[in-house]
C-alpha positions as CSV (number, residue, x, y, z in Angstrom):
1,M,156.4,51.4,17.6
2,N,157.3,51.8,21.2
3,N,159.4,54.6,22.3
4,T,159.3,53.5,26.0
5,G,161.3,50.6,25.5
6,K,158.8,48.1,27.1
7,G,158.8,45.1,24.6
8,T,161.8,46.5,22.7
9,N,165.2,45.0,22.7
10,P,167.3,47.3,25.0
11,R,170.2,46.7,22.6
12,W,168.1,48.5,19.8
13,L,167.2,51.3,22.0
14,A,170.9,52.0,22.8
15,Y,171.6,51.9,18.9
16,C,168.8,54.5,18.6
17,K,169.9,56.7,21.4
18,S,173.5,56.5,20.0
19,Q,172.2,57.9,16.9
20,G,170.1,60.6,18.4
21,N,166.8,59.1,17.5
22,T,163.8,57.3,18.7
23,S,163.0,53.9,17.8
24,E,160.7,55.1,15.1
25,E,163.1,57.8,13.8
26,Q,165.7,55.2,13.4
27,F,163.8,52.6,11.4
28,L,162.6,55.4,8.9
29,K,166.2,56.6,8.6
30,D,167.8,53.1,8.2
31,D,165.1,52.3,5.8
32,K,166.3,55.1,3.6
33,K,170.1,54.3,4.2
34,Y,169.7,50.6,3.7
35,P,166.9,49.8,1.4
36,G,166.0,46.3,1.4
37,G,168.1,45.8,4.8
38,I,166.4,48.2,7.4
39,M,168.5,46.3,10.1
40,C,171.8,46.6,8.6
41,G,172.8,50.0,10.7
42,F,171.9,48.1,13.7
43,I,173.8,45.0,12.8
44,L,176.8,47.0,12.0
45,W,176.6,49.0,15.3
46,I,176.2,45.9,17.4
47,A,179.2,44.4,16.0
48,E,181.4,47.3,16.5
49,K,180.1,47.4,20.1
50,R,181.1,43.6,20.5
51,E,184.4,44.2,19.3
52,E,184.9,47.1,21.7
53,F,183.6,44.8,24.6
54,F,185.8,42.1,23.7
55,K,188.8,44.6,24.1
56,K,187.8,46.0,27.3
57,H,186.1,43.1,29.0
58,P,187.9,39.8,27.7
59,E,186.9,38.2,31.1
60,R,183.2,38.2,30.0
61,F,184.0,35.9,26.9
62,V,184.3,32.3,26.5
63,G,186.9,32.3,23.5
64,R,185.1,34.8,21.2
65,N,181.6,34.2,22.8
66,I,179.9,36.6,25.0
67,S,179.4,34.7,28.5
68,D,177.8,37.6,30.1
69,Q,174.6,38.9,28.0
70,D,173.5,41.4,30.9
71,A,177.0,42.8,31.0
72,F,177.1,43.4,27.2
73,T,173.5,44.8,27.1
74,M,174.6,47.4,29.9
75,F,177.9,48.0,28.0
76,C,175.7,48.9,25.1
77,E,173.6,51.3,27.0
78,G,176.8,53.1,28.0
79,K,177.1,51.7,31.5
80,T,180.5,51.4,33.3
81,L,181.4,47.8,34.2
82,K,183.6,46.6,36.7
83,Q,186.8,44.7,35.5
84,G,186.5,40.8,36.3
């Protein structure tokens, strides 16, 4: 695994950081917590982030689909986005 983020999904890294873990630590914790579904924690977290993003930035959606993927990644990383 790679802790620097090079070659790693930035949304996964944001999830790990939000849990206070490195990528390797998070894989180990989620493997124990969700046996047979190691990515379950990330999937639940990203779904929550998507709903938060929709409520705060509906202008970045077309219907219920995210139209600005870069902005969503920045949102997951905790960066502030301008409205509109």
